[in-house]
TIDRENSE-228989 format. One record per residue: residue in three letters; y, z, x of N, C-alpha, C in turn; residue number from 1. Coordinates in nm, 2 decimals, padded with zeros to 4 digits, m for minus. Layout:
<"ALA" <Y Z X> <Y Z X> <Y Z X> NUM>
...
***
This chain:
<"SER" <02.93 03.44 m01.04> <02.79 03.48 m01.01> <02.74 03.38 m00.91> 1>
<"ILE" <02.62 03.41 m00.86> <02.56 03.32 m00.76> <02.50 03.19 m00.84> 2>
<"ILE" <02.48 03.09 m00.76> <02.45 02.96 m00.82> <02.30 02.95 m00.87> 3>
<"SER" <02.21 03.03 m00.80> <02.07 03.03 m00.84> <02.01 03.16 m00.80> 4>
<"ASN" <01.90 03.20 m00.87> <01.82 03.32 m00.84> <01.72 03.29 m00.74> 5>
<"ASN" <01.70 03.17 m00.69> <01.60 03.13 m00.59> <01.67 03.13 m00.45> 6>
<"ILE" <01.66 03.23 m00.38> <01.73 03.25 m00.25> <01.63 03.22 m00.13> 7>
<"ASN" <01.65 03.12 m00.05> <01.56 03.08 00.06> <01.60 03.15 00.19> 8>
<"ALA" <01.73 03.18 00.21> <01.77 03.24 00.33> <01.91 03.31 00.31> 9>
<"ILE" <01.94 03.41 00.39> <02.07 03.48 00.39> <02.12 03.50 00.53> 10>
<"VAL" <02.25 03.48 00.55> <02.31 03.52 00.68> <02.44 03.59 00.64> 11>
<"SER" <02.48 03.68 00.73> <02.61 03.75 00.71> <02.71 03.71 00.82> 12>
<"ASP" <02.83 03.68 00.79> <02.93 03.64 00.89> <03.01 03.75 00.94> 13>
<"HIS" <03.10 03.73 01.03> <03.18 03.84 01.09> <03.28 03.91 00.99> 14>
<"ASN" <03.30 03.85 00.88> <03.38 03.91 00.78> <03.31 03.99 00.67> 15>
<"GLY" <03.17 04.00 00.69> <03.09 04.08 00.60> <03.06 04.00 00.47> 16>
<"MET" <03.09 03.87 00.48> <03.05 03.78 00.37> <02.91 03.73 00.39> 17>
<"LEU" <02.84 03.70 00.28> <02.71 03.65 00.28> <02.70 03.50 00.25> 18>
<"TRP" <02.62 03.43 00.33> <02.59 03.29 00.30> <02.45 03.29 00.24> 19>
<"LEU" <02.44 03.22 00.12> <02.31 03.22 00.05> <02.26 03.08 00.04> 20>
<"ALA" <02.13 03.06 00.09> <02.07 02.93 00.08> <01.99 02.93 m00.05> 21>
<"THR" <02.02 02.84 m00.14> <01.94 02.83 m00.27> <01.89 02.69 m00.29> 22>
<"ASN" <01.81 02.68 m00.40> <01.76 02.55 m00.44> <01.86 02.47 m00.52> 23>
<"ARG" <01.98 02.53 m00.54> <02.08 02.46 m00.61> <02.21 02.44 m00.54> 24>
<"GLY" <02.21 02.47 m00.41> <02.33 02.46 m00.32> <02.34 02.58 m00.23> 25>
<"LEU" <02.46 02.59 m00.17> <02.50 02.70 m00.08> <02.61 02.78 m00.14> 26>
<"ASP" <02.59 02.92 m00.13> <02.69 03.01 m00.19> <02.75 03.09 m00.07> 27>
<"HIS" <02.88 03.12 m00.08> <02.95 03.21 00.01> <02.99 03.33 m00.08> 28>
<"PHE" <02.92 03.44 m00.06> <02.92 03.55 m00.15> <03.00 03.67 m00.09> 29>
<"ASP" <03.09 03.72 m00.17> <03.17 03.84 m00.13> <03.11 03.96 m00.20> 30>
<"PRO" <03.03 04.04 m00.13> <02.96 04.16 m00.20> <03.06 04.26 m00.26> 31>
<"ARG" <03.18 04.27 m00.20> <03.28 04.37 m00.25> <03.33 04.32 m00.39> 32>
<"LEU" <03.37 04.20 m00.39> <03.43 04.15 m00.52> <03.32 04.09 m00.61> 33>
<"GLU" <03.20 04.08 m00.56> <03.09 04.02 m00.64> <03.13 03.88 m00.69> 34>
<"TYR" <03.19 03.80 m00.60> <03.23 03.67 m00.63> <03.17 03.57 m00.53> 35>
<"ALA" <03.12 03.46 m00.58> <03.06 03.35 m00.50> <03.13 03.22 m00.51> 36>
<"ALA" <03.16 03.16 m00.40> <03.22 03.02 m00.39> <03.10 02.93 m00.37> 37>
<"HIS" <03.09 02.83 m00.45> <02.97 02.74 m00.45> <03.00 02.61 m00.37> 38>
<"TYR" <02.90 02.57 m00.29> <02.91 02.44 m00.22> <02.79 02.36 m00.26> 39>
<"ARG" <02.81 02.24 m00.31> <02.71 02.15 m00.36> <02.72 02.01 m00.30> 40>
<"ASN" <02.61 01.94 m00.32> <02.61 01.79 m00.28> <02.68 01.71 m00.40> 41>
<"PHE" <02.77 01.63 m00.36> <02.83 01.53 m00.46> <02.81 01.40 m00.39> 42>
<"PRO" <02.72 01.31 m00.46> <02.68 01.18 m00.40> <02.80 01.10 m00.35> 43>
<"ASN" <02.91 01.10 m00.42> <03.03 01.02 m00.38> <03.13 01.09 m00.29> 44>
<"VAL" <03.09 01.21 m00.24> <03.18 01.28 m00.15> <03.11 01.29 m00.02> 45>
<"ALA" <03.15 01.21 00.08> <03.08 01.20 00.21> <03.06 01.33 00.28> 46>
<"HIS" <03.16 01.42 00.28> <03.15 01.54 00.36> <03.11 01.67 00.27> 47>
<"SER" <03.05 01.64 00.16> <02.99 01.75 00.08> <02.86 01.79 00.14> 48>
<"LEU" <02.80 01.90 00.09> <02.67 01.95 00.14> <02.57 01.83 00.13> 49>
<"ALA" <02.48 01.82 00.24> <02.39 01.71 00.25> <02.29 01.70 00.13> 50>
<"ASN" <02.24 01.82 00.08> <02.14 01.82 m00.02> <02.15 01.96 m00.09> 51>
<"ASN" <02.13 01.97 m00.22> <02.14 02.10 m00.28> <02.02 02.19 m00.26> 52>
<"ASN" <01.91 02.14 m00.21> <01.79 02.23 m00.18> <01.81 02.28 m00.03> 53>
<"VAL" <01.87 02.39 m00.02> <01.90 02.45 00.11> <01.78 02.54 00.15> 54>
<"LEU" <01.72 02.51 00.27> <01.60 02.58 00.31> <01.62 02.69 00.42> 55>
<"SER" <01.72 02.67 00.50> <01.74 02.75 00.62> <01.89 02.76 00.66> 56>
<"LEU" <01.92 02.88 00.72> <02.06 02.90 00.76> <02.06 02.96 00.90> 57>
<"TYR" <02.17 02.94 00.98> <02.18 03.00 01.10> <02.33 03.01 01.14> 58>
<"LEU" <02.38 03.12 01.18> <02.52 03.14 01.23> <02.51 03.16 01.38> 59>
<"ASP" <02.56 03.06 01.45> <02.55 03.06 01.60> <02.66 03.15 01.66> 60>
<"ARG" <02.65 03.17 01.79> <02.73 03.26 01.86> <02.88 03.22 01.86> 61>
<"SER" <02.91 03.09 01.84> <03.04 03.04 01.83> <03.10 03.05 01.68> 62>
<"GLY" <03.02 03.10 01.59> <03.06 03.12 01.45> <03.03 03.00 01.37> 63>
<"ASN" <02.96 02.90 01.42> <02.93 02.78 01.34> <02.81 02.81 01.25> 64>
<"LEU" <02.83 02.77 01.12> <02.72 02.79 01.03> <02.64 02.66 01.02> 65>
<"TRP" <02.51 02.67 01.05> <02.42 02.55 01.04> <02.33 02.57 00.92> 66>
<"ILE" <02.32 02.46 00.84> <02.25 02.46 00.72> <02.14 02.36 00.72> 67>
<"GLY" <02.02 02.41 00.70> <01.90 02.32 00.69> <01.87 02.28 00.55> 68>
<"THR" <01.87 02.16 00.51> <01.84 02.11 00.38> <01.72 02.02 00.37> 69>
<"ASN" <01.69 01.98 00.25> <01.58 01.89 00.23> <01.62 01.74 00.27> 70>
<"ASP" <01.74 01.72 00.31> <01.79 01.59 00.35> <01.88 01.60 00.47> 71>
<"GLY" <01.84 01.68 00.57> <01.92 01.68 00.69> <01.98 01.82 00.73> 72>
<"LEU" <02.04 01.83 00.84> <02.10 01.95 00.90> <02.25 01.93 00.89> 73>
<"ASP" <02.32 02.03 00.84> <02.46 02.03 00.83> <02.52 02.14 00.92> 74>
<"ARG" <02.64 02.11 00.97> <02.73 02.21 01.04> <02.85 02.22 00.95> 75>
<"PHE" <02.88 02.34 00.91> <03.00 02.36 00.83> <03.13 02.38 00.91> 76>
<"ASP" <03.23 02.30 00.89> <03.35 02.31 00.96> <03.44 02.40 00.87> 77>
<"HIS" <03.46 02.53 00.92> <03.54 02.63 00.85> <03.69 02.59 00.83> 78>
<"THR" <03.74 02.51 00.92> <03.88 02.47 00.92> <03.91 02.37 00.81> 79>
<"THR" <03.82 02.27 00.79> <03.84 02.17 00.70> <03.76 02.19 00.57> 80>
<"GLY" <03.66 02.27 00.57> <03.57 02.29 00.45> <03.48 02.18 00.44> 81>
<"ARG" <03.46 02.10 00.54> <03.37 01.98 00.54> <03.24 02.01 00.60> 82>
<"PHE" <03.14 01.94 00.57> <03.00 01.95 00.63> <02.98 01.83 00.72> 83>
<"ILE" <02.94 01.85 00.84> <02.91 01.74 00.93> <02.76 01.73 00.92> 84>
<"HIS" <02.71 01.60 00.90> <02.57 01.58 00.87> <02.49 01.53 01.00> 85>
<"TYR" <02.37 01.57 01.01> <02.27 01.52 01.11> <02.14 01.49 01.03> 86>
<"ARG" <02.10 01.37 01.04> <01.98 01.33 00.97> <01.89 01.24 01.06> 87>
<"HIS" <01.76 01.23 01.02> <01.67 01.14 01.08> <01.72 00.99 01.06> 88>
<"GLN" <01.73 00.92 01.17> <01.77 00.78 01.16> <01.66 00.69 01.23> 89>
<"PRO" <01.58 00.62 01.14> <01.48 00.54 01.20> <01.53 00.45 01.31> 90>
<"GLY" <01.46 00.45 01.42> <01.50 00.37 01.54> <01.59 00.43 01.64> 91>
<"ASN" <01.64 00.55 01.60> <01.73 00.63 01.69> <01.65 00.74 01.75> 92>
<"LEU" <01.61 00.73 01.87> <01.52 00.83 01.93> <01.60 00.97 01.95> 93>
<"TYR" <01.73 00.97 01.94> <01.81 01.09 01.97> <01.86 01.15 01.84> 94>
<"SER" <01.81 01.10 01.72> <01.84 01.16 01.60> <01.74 01.27 01.57> 95>
<"LEU" <01.75 01.35 01.46> <01.65 01.44 01.42> <01.52 01.37 01.39> 96>
<"SER" <01.41 01.43 01.42> <01.28 01.37 01.40> <01.24 01.36 01.26> 97>
<"ALA" <01.30 01.44 01.17> <01.27 01.44 01.03> <01.39 01.51 00.96> 98>
<"SER" <01.41 01.48 00.83> <01.53 01.53 00.76> <01.51 01.66 00.68> 99>
<"THR" <01.38 01.71 00.67> <01.36 01.83 00.60> <01.36 01.95 00.70> 100>
<"ILE" <01.47 02.03 00.70> <01.49 02.13 00.81> <01.45 02.27 00.76> 101>
<"SER" <01.34 02.31 00.82> <01.28 02.44 00.78> <01.31 02.56 00.86> 102>
<"ALA" <01.37 02.54 00.98> <01.40 02.65 01.07> <01.51 02.62 01.17> 103>
<"ILE" <01.60 02.71 01.20> <01.71 02.70 01.29> <01.72 02.82 01.38> 104>
<"TYR" <01.73 02.81 01.51> <01.74 02.93 01.60> <01.82 02.89 01.72> 105>
<"GLU" <01.91 02.98 01.77> <01.99 02.95 01.89> <01.94 03.05 02.00> 106>
<"ASP" <01.91 03.00 02.12> <01.87 03.09 02.22> <01.99 03.15 02.30> 107>
<"ARG" <01.96 03.23 02.40> <02.07 03.30 02.47> <02.16 03.20 02.55> 108>
<"GLY" <02.11 03.09 02.58> <02.18 02.99 02.65> <02.27 02.90 02.56> 109>
<"GLY" <02.26 02.92 02.43> <02.34 02.84 02.34> <02.26 02.72 02.29> 110>
<"VAL" <02.14 02.70 02.33> <02.06 02.59 02.29> <02.01 02.61 02.14> 111>
<"LEU" <02.03 02.51 02.06> <02.00 02.52 01.92> <01.86 02.45 01.90> 112>
<"TRP" <01.76 02.53 01.85> <01.63 02.48 01.82> <01.62 02.45 01.67> 113>
<"VAL" <01.57 02.34 01.63> <01.56 02.30 01.49> <01.42 02.26 01.45> 114>
<"GLY" <01.36 02.33 01.35> <01.22 02.30 01.31> <01.23 02.21 01.19> 115>
<"THR" <01.14 02.11 01.18> <01.14 02.02 01.07> <01.00 02.03 01.00> 116>
<"PHE" <01.00 01.99 00.88> <00.87 01.99 00.80> <00.82 01.84 00.81> 117>
<"GLY" <00.74 01.82 00.91> <00.68 01.69 00.93> <00.72 01.62 01.06> 118>
<"GLY" <00.83 01.66 01.12> <00.87 01.59 01.24> <00.87 01.67 01.37> 119>
<"GLY" <00.81 01.79 01.36> <00.80 01.88 01.48> <00.93 01.96 01.51> 120>
<"LEU" <00.95 01.98 01.64> <01.06 02.06 01.69> <01.17 01.98 01.75> 121>
<"ASN" <01.29 02.01 01.73> <01.41 01.94 01.79> <01.49 02.04 01.87> 122>
<"ARG" <01.55 01.99 01.99> <01.64 02.07 02.06> <01.77 01.99 02.06> 123>
<"TYR" <01.88 02.06 02.02> <02.01 02.00 02.01> <02.09 02.01 02.14> 124>
<"ASP" <02.13 01.89 02.19> <02.21 01.89 02.31> <02.36 01.88 02.26> 125>
<"HIS" <02.43 01.99 02.27> <02.57 02.00 02.23> <02.66 01.90 02.30> 126>
<"GLY" <02.64 01.89 02.43> <02.73 01.81 02.52> <02.72 01.66 02.48> 127>
<"GLN" <02.60 01.61 02.45> <02.58 01.47 02.42> <02.56 01.45 02.27> 128>
<"ASP" <02.57 01.55 02.19> <02.56 01.54 02.05> <02.44 01.46 02.01> 129>
<"ARG" <02.32 01.51 02.06> <02.20 01.44 02.03> <02.08 01.53 02.03> 130>
<"PHE" <01.97 01.49 01.98> <01.85 01.57 01.97> <01.74 01.52 02.05> 131>
<"ILE" <01.66 01.61 02.11> <01.54 01.58 02.18> <01.42 01.63 02.10> 132>
<"THR" <01.32 01.55 02.08> <01.21 01.58 01.99> <01.08 01.63 02.07> 133>
<"TYR" <01.02 01.73 02.02> <00.89 01.77 02.07> <00.80 01.77 01.95> 134>
<"ASP" <00.69 01.69 01.95> <00.60 01.68 01.84> <00.46 01.68 01.88> 135>
<"HIS" <00.37 01.68 01.78> <00.23 01.68 01.81> <00.19 01.54 01.86> 136>
<"GLN" <00.11 01.54 01.97> <00.06 01.41 02.03> <m00.09 01.42 02.04> 137>
<"PRO" <m00.16 01.35 01.95> <m00.30 01.36 01.95> <m00.36 01.33 02.09> 138>
<"GLY" <m00.45 01.42 02.13> <m00.51 01.40 02.26> <m00.44 01.47 02.37> 139>
<"ASN" <m00.32 01.52 02.35> <m00.24 01.59 02.45> <m00.25 01.74 02.42> 140>
<"PRO" <m00.33 01.82 02.48> <m00.34 01.96 02.45> <m00.22 02.04 02.49> 141>
<"ASN" <m00.13 01.99 02.56> <00.00 02.06 02.60> <00.12 02.02 02.51> 142>
<"SER" <00.09 01.95 02.40> <00.20 01.92 02.31> <00.19 02.02 02.19> 143>
<"LEU" <00.29 02.01 02.11> <00.30 02.10 01.99> <00.17 02.08 01.91> 144>
<"SER" <00.12 02.19 01.85> <m00.01 02.18 01.78> <00.00 02.12 01.64> 145>
<"GLY" <00.12 02.12 01.58> <00.14 02.05 01.45> <00.29 02.03 01.42> 146>
<"ASN" <00.32 01.94 01.33> <00.46 01.90 01.30> <00.52 01.97 01.18> 147>
<"LEU" <00.45 02.06 01.12> <00.51 02.13 01.00> <00.55 02.27 01.05> 148>
<"ILE" <00.68 02.28 01.08> <00.74 02.40 01.15> <00.80 02.49 01.05> 149>
<"PHE" <00.78 02.62 01.07> <00.84 02.73 00.99> <00.93 02.82 01.08> 150>
<"PRO" <00.88 02.94 01.12> <00.97 03.02 01.20> <00.98 02.98 01.35> 151>
<"ILE" <01.10 03.00 01.40> <01.13 02.98 01.55> <01.19 03.11 01.60> 152>
<"LEU" <01.15 03.15 01.72> <01.20 03.27 01.78> <01.20 03.24 01.93> 153>
<"VAL" <01.31 03.28 02.00> <01.32 03.27 02.15> <01.32 03.41 02.20> 154>
<"ASP" <01.22 03.44 02.29> <01.21 03.58 02.34> <01.30 03.60 02.46> 155>
<"PRO" <01.32 03.73 02.51> <01.41 03.75 02.62> <01.38 03.68 02.75> 156>
<"THR" <01.26 03.63 02.76> <01.22 03.55 02.88> <01.25 03.40 02.87> 157>
<"GLY" <01.30 03.36 02.75> <01.33 03.22 02.72> <01.22 03.14 02.67> 158>
<"GLN" <01.11 03.20 02.64> <00.99 03.13 02.58> <01.02 03.11 02.43> 159>
<"VAL" <00.99 02.99 02.38> <01.02 02.95 02.24> <00.89 02.97 02.16> 160>
<"TRP" <00.89 03.05 02.06> <00.78 03.07 01.98> <00.80 03.00 01.85> 161>
<"ILE" <00.69 02.92 01.81> <00.70 02.83 01.69> <00.58 02.85 01.60> 162>
<"GLY" <00.61 02.89 01.48> <00.50 02.90 01.38> <00.49 02.77 01.31> 163>
<"THR" <00.36 02.73 01.27> <00.34 02.61 01.20> <00.26 02.63 01.07> 164>
<"TYR" <00.27 02.54 00.98> <00.19 02.55 00.86> <00.05 02.48 00.89> 165>
<"GLY" <m00.05 02.56 00.91> <m00.19 02.50 00.93> <m00.23 02.48 01.07> 166>
<"ASN" <m00.14 02.49 01.17> <m00.18 02.47 01.31> <m00.15 02.58 01.40> 167>
<"GLY" <m00.14 02.70 01.35> <m00.12 02.82 01.43> <00.02 02.84 01.49> 168>
<"LEU" <00.02 02.92 01.60> <00.14 02.96 01.67> <00.14 02.89 01.80> 169>
<"ASN" <00.27 02.85 01.84> <00.29 02.78 01.97> <00.39 02.87 02.05> 170>
<"ARG" <00.36 02.86 02.18> <00.46 02.92 02.28> <00.50 02.80 02.37> 171>
<"PHE" <00.63 02.77 02.37> <00.68 02.66 02.45> <00.76 02.71 02.57> 172>
<"ASP" <00.73 02.66 02.69> <00.80 02.69 02.81> <00.90 02.58 02.84> 173>
<"PRO" <01.03 02.60 02.82> <01.13 02.50 02.84> <01.13 02.45 02.99> 174>
<"GLN" <01.09 02.54 03.08> <01.09 02.50 03.22> <00.99 02.40 03.25> 175>
<"THR" <00.87 02.41 03.20> <00.76 02.32 03.23> <00.74 02.21 03.12> 176>
<"GLY" <00.80 02.24 03.00> <00.78 02.14 02.89> <00.64 02.15 02.83> 177>
<"LEU" <00.57 02.26 02.85> <00.43 02.27 02.80> <00.42 02.37 02.69> 178>
<"PHE" <00.33 02.34 02.59> <00.31 02.42 02.48> <00.17 02.49 02.50> 179>
<"HIS" <00.16 02.62 02.47> <00.04 02.69 02.46> <00.01 02.73 02.32> 180>
<"HIS" <m00.12 02.71 02.27> <m00.15 02.73 02.13> <m00.23 02.86 02.11> 181>
<"TYR" <m00.20 02.92 02.00> <m00.28 03.04 01.95> <m00.32 03.01 01.81> 182>
<"SER" <m00.45 03.02 01.78> <m00.50 02.98 01.65> <m00.61 03.08 01.60> 183>
<"HIS" <m00.64 03.06 01.48> <m00.75 03.14 01.42> <m00.89 03.09 01.46> 184>
<"ILE" <m00.97 03.18 01.52> <m01.10 03.15 01.56> <m01.19 03.24 01.47> 185>
<"PRO" <m01.27 03.18 01.38> <m01.35 03.26 01.29> <m01.43 03.38 01.35> 186>
<"ASP" <m01.49 03.36 01.46> <m01.57 03.47 01.52> <m01.50 03.56 01.62> 187>
<"ASP" <m01.37 03.54 01.63> <m01.29 03.62 01.73> <m01.20 03.71 01.65> 188>
<"PRO" <m01.22 03.84 01.64> <m01.14 03.93 01.57> <m01.00 03.95 01.64> 189>
<"ASN" <m00.98 03.91 01.76> <m00.86 03.92 01.83> <m00.77 03.79 01.82> 190>
<"SER" <m00.82 03.69 01.75> <m00.74 03.57 01.73> <m00.65 03.59 01.61> 191>
<"LEU" <m00.56 03.49 01.58> <m00.48 03.50 01.46> <m00.56 03.51 01.34> 192>
<"GLN" <m00.51 03.58 01.24> <m00.58 03.59 01.11> <m00.58 03.46 01.03> 193>
<"SER" <m00.47 03.38 01.06> <m00.46 03.25 00.98> <m00.38 03.16 01.07> 194>
<"ASP" <m00.40 03.03 01.05> <m00.33 02.92 01.12> <m00.20 02.89 01.04> 195>
<"GLU" <m00.17 02.95 00.93> <m00.05 02.93 00.85> <00.05 03.04 00.90> 196>
<"VAL" <00.14 03.01 00.98> <00.23 03.11 01.04> <00.37 03.08 00.98> 197>
<"TRP" <00.41 03.17 00.88> <00.54 03.15 00.81> <00.64 03.24 00.88> 198>
***
């Protein structure tokens, strides 16, 4: 059976198997056999799942499974069965900006966008194996509107759309590096209904 009834995210792989993000670990579920293999964090096992509270999942175009947890981002190595960890490292500007990973999305160019709860938006540079951070900068109207990120979507024109908890919707133009904000305006019926964009 599955490890938990609290499912935060689901992705399907090329074999028709389901990956389930739960609050008690990661499940690889075979719907035909109704069998689940469980992946959990074991503190003394370096390459086990980073954290059992799995918040987000993404299967990229190369078949890599990315797992967002309450304590970092993991990439699952199918060959070895190991998890490669990416975490916030204080003092390292090229690490993740925070370790609670709330959203993951890959654009058409293969760029991986990672949303954090408290650290803003990160762009993963595959070639250099590092992250670039975009966060809220008080006084800069062209920066991200808030650092609590939930959904991420990249549209066909390459614009990155980012929902935040309490700070509305953002549209990011990777060419200019500028963010445009959409928010709830009480007297404007054409504005967002809420600044909480899940």
